N, C-alpha and C positions, 0 to 999 in steps of 0.2 A: 257132720257140719260144712265141711268143706265143700261137699257135692250141693246143698244149700244155698252158698254162697257162690257158686259156679251159674247156680241156674239165676241166682238173683242177678250179677253181672253179664251175663246174655239175655234175661229179659230187659235189664236196665238199657244195652247197646240195642237190641230190636224197637224199644219204645223210642230212644235219642231217634233213630235212625228212619225211623214211621216217621215221627216228628218233624225232624230234617226234611223228609221227600215231601212231605203235607206243606210243609212253608214253601221250599220249592216251588211245587207244583197252581197251590192257590191262589200263590200270592206273589213270592217273586218277579216267574217267569210272566206272569199276567200284567207286573207291573214295571216291565225290562223293553225295551228296547232293541232290533239291533238294525243298523243298517247294510244292507247288501248293495255294491254297488260292481256295473259292469263295463265295458266299452263295449257298443255297438255298433260293427265298420258296414258302412253301406256305399254301395260304387252310384247312388243315384243326386250323392250331395259331390260338389267341385272339390278338385284335391286344395283350393285354401279356403275352402267353410269351415268356417269358426266351429267349435263344439255345441254339439246343444245338450243340454243338464235336463233330461226328463227324468221325473221323481212320481212314480206308483205309490197311492195307499191303498188298503181295502179292509172289506169285513170290518169296521167300526163297533159293530153290533152296541152300539153308545147304553148304556144301563144308566150312565149318570154323567154328568158335566163337573167330572173331576180333574183331579193331579193325573192321571195317567193321559188323559184328552188334551190337558195343557202342554203334557211333556211333548207328545205328538206335532202337536203343531206348531210346538217351538223350535222341536229338531227338523220339520221340512222346512221352514224360513232358513235355518241356516244354512241349509242344503241350495239355497237361493235357485230355485230350480226355473229354467226358460218356459218349461211346461210340466202342469202338473195336470197328473189322470186318477181321477176313483174309479175303482171296479165294482161298489155297489154294498147293497147289505151293509145300509151304514145304522139304522135302527130297528127294533123289532117290534114297537107297539105304538101308536100314536101319541100316546103323553107323552114322547121323547123325544118329538119333531121340533119345539121350541130349544130344547139343549140343543138338539143336532146344529140349528141356527148360529146359535153360540159360539161352537166349536168351529164351524166353518167361518165364520167371521175371523179367525183368527189366522186363518192360513193365507200366506201371500198375496197382494193386492198387486204386484207387478209383474204377471206371468199371466197369459191364459192358462183357465182351469176348465179339464171338461169330467162328465161323468157318466156311468151309467147304472140303471137300476139292478138289486138283488132279488131274490126271490123273499128272502124276510122284509125290503123295505114292502112289497105287495101285500104280505102278508098283515103289514102293521095297521094296516086300515088308510093309510095317508094314500091318494087320488095322487094319479102322476100328473096328473096337472097344477096339483098344489106342489109336489117336489121342483117343477119343472118352475113355476113362477116362484117360490121361492130362493131357487139356486141361479135362477136369473137375475134377482133382487141383490144376491151376493159377488156377479160375475162370473159367474159357474154356468158352462151350456151343457144341458142334460143332452146326452145323444139319446133320444127313443124311436130308436130304429131309421138312423141318420147318418149324415155325416158333414162335414164341415172342412173347407183348408182356407188354411191360413199361412202369413207369414211367421216363421219365429228363427229372427235373427235375419240370416241372409238367405233363408229356405225356407221352399214350401214344402208341408208338410198337410196331409189330408189324413183325418179321422176320422175314421169308421165305426159307429158305435151303435150296438143292437139291446134292446130290453130282456130281460133275465131270459137265457135259454133254458135254464131245468126245469120249467111249468112252460116249455113253450111260446113264450110271448114273443120270443123274436121274429124278426122280417127281415131276413139275410138279404133275400130278391130287391126290397125296398131301397135298405139300407148301402146297398153294394152295385146299386145299379148302375151300369156304364161306367164303372171305374177305370181311371187310366191307369196306365202304367208308368207313367213318366214322372212321379211327383213319390214322393217318400210316403207310403200306405199304414197306419200304424190303426191295429183292429183293436176295440175293447169291448168285451164283454166280461160277465159274472163270472158264470160257470164255463170250465175247459170243455166241457163233451161238443160244442161246437164246431174246433178245431176239424174235424173232419168233414164238416161244409164249404170248408174255405179252400179246398185245393187248388180250382179253378181262378180263383182268383188272385189279383196280383197285391197281395199283404205283405209286407214287408217285415213285420214285426204283430204276432197277437197277444195282449196281456188281458189277464185275467184272475180271480180270488175263488174266493167258493169254501176252498178245502181246508179251509185254516191250518194247512200241512198237516192234518191229519192232529193235530195238538198232542196228543203224548205217543212220541216215538220214542220206542227201548231199540236198544242197536241189535242190528240183524230181524226185527220183527216189523211184519208191515203194522199202520196202524190199526188199533180196534174198532177204529170209528170215524167214516167218512160222509158228509153227507152225499146223497143222490147225484146223479149224472156227473160223478167226477171220472166214470170209467178208465179207473188205474191212475189217473193222474195226481199227483201230488204235493207237489213243490217243484220251484226252480224250474228250468229250461227242457223243451220235449220237441222232438221233430217229429213231423206224419206226413207223409205225400208234400214232403219239402218246403213246409211251413213250417217255420220255428214261433215257439208259443213259452211266455212265462207266466208260471202258475205262483204268484203272491200268497206266503203264509199267513196275510190277513194281521189284523191287531187286537180283535177282540173274538169272542168265543160265544160259542149258543151250546144248547143242551146242557154241558158238563163245563162249570166253569173252572176249567183246569187245561194248564200247558207245562207239558213237561218234554226238556231236550226241542223246546219250538218255538223260540223266542218270536214275539209280535216282530213284524218286519214291515221294512218301507225299502223300498227298492231304487234305487240310480241307475240310470241309464244315459253312460254320455257317447251320442250317438257323433259320429265321426267318420270324413271320408273316407273311404277305401285307399289305399296304398294301387295308386296304378304304376304296374312295371314295363320297363323297356321302354 
């Protein structure tokens, strides 16, 4: 009798643990946000320059326009960005295009906004020209293998953006031709594999997404799944050939709707002048 009771209690504990794990992976983490914040120092800003708050979101993978998407927009607005960038994979299917517009309308109207496309945006069936037209109507500049210089606060920044490198739609030579090293150059791409191609360019910071941070992160274990063209990059900062890249964990998911120890992320970079000595 005692043995049966112990077996029952063990099964009950395992069932409760499995239920808790399932709730965390399939619901709780998918519907909660983490804001990660970093200071980024640059010698290209004069010592008296005011800090610029740069906010990055990525990999929305919008399935519906619901409470989570409204939470993301609310949080972005609360952060009061001086510059907002979005690094691709907005939707997976063309029937979500109108809902995407509804989400984008909630983003701050008071700051410059830039975007690049990801692999799923192309696979959705929505044409690049349709994204470009819709984004422009919402005050978002789509960087389709192009760049744009602008003044943010008192400083000039050049944003260079390429179409998705995952499937070879990037045209880096076109986007970065004759790029000056005098201004702060921010490089946007969806997938991180392109970092190996910018070694000779005057890029000060590269931002991308695509990986979802691996979605499931067990302690001491590499992610079980990563999209192709990640080349070992998972999340956070990486430096290669003297260039620094940040890989955002994204907001949504694909293939399997699961996140474990890998919360959706909004990233904030405070661009500041580097302190000069002597």
